[in-house]
C-alpha positions in Angstrom: 92.7 78.7 44.4 93.7 78.0 40.9 96.8 79.3 39.1 95.0 82.2 37.4 93.9 83.7 40.7 97.4 83.4 42.3 99.2 85.2 39.5 97.8 88.7 40.1 98.5 88.4 43.9 102.0 87.2 43.2 102.6 89.9 40.7 101.3 92.7 43.0 103.4 91.3 45.8 106.6 91.4 43.7 105.8 94.9 42.5 105.3 96.1 46.1 108.6 94.6 47.2 110.4 96.1 44.2 108.7 99.5 44.9 109.8 99.4 48.6 113.3 98.5 47.6 113.5 101.4 45.1 112.0 104.0 47.4 113.9 103.2 50.5 117.4 104.5 51.0 120.3 102.4 52.1 123.0 103.8 54.3 126.4 102.1 53.6 130.1 102.6 54.3 133.2 101.8 52.4 135.2 98.8 53.5 138.6 99.0 55.1 140.1 99.3 58.5 140.7 102.5 60.4 143.8 102.1 62.5 145.6 105.0 64.2 149.3 104.9 65.2 149.7 108.1 67.2 152.6 109.6 69.0 151.9 110.4 72.7 150.7 114.0 72.9 149.7 114.3 69.2 146.6 113.7 67.1 145.8 112.1 63.8 142.8 112.3 61.4 141.6 109.6 59.0 138.4 109.3 56.9 135.5 106.9 56.9 133.3 107.1 53.8 129.5 106.7 54.1 127.1 106.6 51.1 123.5 106.5 50.1 123.0 103.7 47.6 119.4 104.6 46.8 118.8 105.9 43.3 116.1 108.4 44.4 115.8 108.7 48.3 117.8 110.9 50.6 119.1 109.8 54.0 119.3 111.9 57.2 122.1 110.6 59.3 123.6 111.3 62.8 126.9 110.1 64.1 126.7 108.4 67.5 129.3 109.9 69.9 132.2 107.5 69.4 134.6 106.4 72.2 137.3 103.8 72.9 136.9 101.0 75.4 139.1 102.0 78.4 142.2 100.1 79.1 142.8 99.2 82.8 144.6 102.0 84.6 145.1 104.1 81.5 143.7 107.4 80.2 141.6 106.9 77.1 142.2 108.8 73.9 139.5 111.2 72.8 137.7 110.6 69.5 135.9 113.4 67.5 134.0 113.0 64.2 132.9 115.6 61.8 130.4 116.2 60.4 128.2 114.8 63.2 125.0 114.9 61.1 123.7 115.7 57.6 121.8 114.6 54.6 123.1 112.2 52.0 121.4 112.7 48.6 120.7 109.7 46.4 124.0 108.1 45.1 126.0 110.6 47.2 129.0 109.7 49.4 130.6 111.7 52.2 133.8 111.4 54.1 133.6 111.6 57.9 136.8 112.9 59.5 137.7 110.9 62.5 140.3 112.6 64.7 141.9 110.8 67.7 143.7 112.9 70.4 146.4 110.9 72.2 147.1 112.4 75.7 150.6 112.9 77.0 150.2 110.6 80.0 149.5 107.5 78.0 151.9 104.5 78.2 153.4 103.9 74.7 152.4 100.6 73.2 148.9 100.6 74.7 146.1 99.9 72.3 142.3 100.7 72.2 139.4 99.8 70.0 136.0 101.4 69.6 133.2 101.9 67.2 132.2 104.9 64.9 128.5 104.5 64.1 126.3 106.5 61.7 122.6 106.0 62.0 119.7 106.9 59.7 117.0 109.0 61.3 113.7 110.1 59.8 113.3 113.8 59.0 111.5 115.0 62.1 110.2 118.5 62.8 108.8 117.9 66.3 111.0 117.6 69.3 109.8 114.1 70.1 113.3 112.5 69.8 115.0 110.5 67.1 113.9 107.2 65.8 116.7 105.1 64.4 115.8 103.4 61.1 119.1 101.7 60.3 122.8 102.4 60.6 126.3 101.3 60.0 129.3 100.8 62.3 133.0 100.6 61.8 135.5 99.4 64.3 138.5 101.7 64.8 141.6 101.1 66.8 144.5 103.2 68.1 148.0 102.5 69.4 150.1 104.9 71.4 153.6 105.5 70.0 156.5 106.8 72.1 157.4 110.4 71.7 160.3 111.1 69.3 163.7 111.4 70.9 164.8 115.0 71.6 167.0 116.5 68.8 170.8 116.3 69.3 172.0 119.3 71.2 173.3 121.9 68.8 176.3 124.0 69.9 175.4 127.7 70.3 176.2 130.0 67.4 178.7 132.1 69.4 180.8 128.9 70.1 180.8 128.1 66.3 181.9 131.7 65.5 184.7 131.6 68.1 186.0 128.4 66.7 186.0 129.8 63.1 187.9 133.0 64.3 190.4 130.9 66.3 191.2 128.7 63.2 191.5 131.8 61.0 193.9 133.4 63.5 196.0 130.2 63.8 196.2 129.9 60.0 197.2 133.6 59.6 200.0 133.2 62.3 201.3 130.0 60.7 201.3 131.6 57.2 203.2 134.6 58.5 205.7 132.5 60.5 206.4 130.2 57.5 206.8 133.1 55.1 209.2 134.9 57.4 211.2 131.7 58.0 211.5 131.2 54.3 213.0 134.6 53.8 215.6 134.1 56.4 216.9 130.9 54.7 217.1 132.3 51.2 220.7 132.9 50.1 221.8 136.5 49.8 222.7 137.8 46.4 225.4 140.1 46.1 
């Protein structure tokens, strides 16, 4: 084949690749770590941003049920993400809320890691199941912190009131005694 016959084939191939690249959507996620430091018995929420980088195609997405890898002989924290699915319009971003619940019976200092994954699925109307077209995943980690120390014991209000009354009575008696004593020592005029 000569050069003249190859040029239209090459040009049409490049146009096809460009068209496919423009029409197809691309699911992405913002960079950065998601690490949780959570007090035993508490929970914490952080965000993960996903986006559709396409200029003109929407993406249907579903979040795969996230979980942490279990630590030996330990209870595993629960992970919940919302929203679990939706549609990203072209050039739109969305924050997924990742909430980790740290149970009470966890040993402080224990750490876990896991994955939050959002996958692109085609818009299906039949109940034939989902077909994954692509997706993104972010590693998340969590560390259990010890519970805060109990607050210092506060004396009851009645004890505080009793102390204030006792100090006032003592001050009154001392004032009265010193005043009376001062009168007795004063010289008499006469």
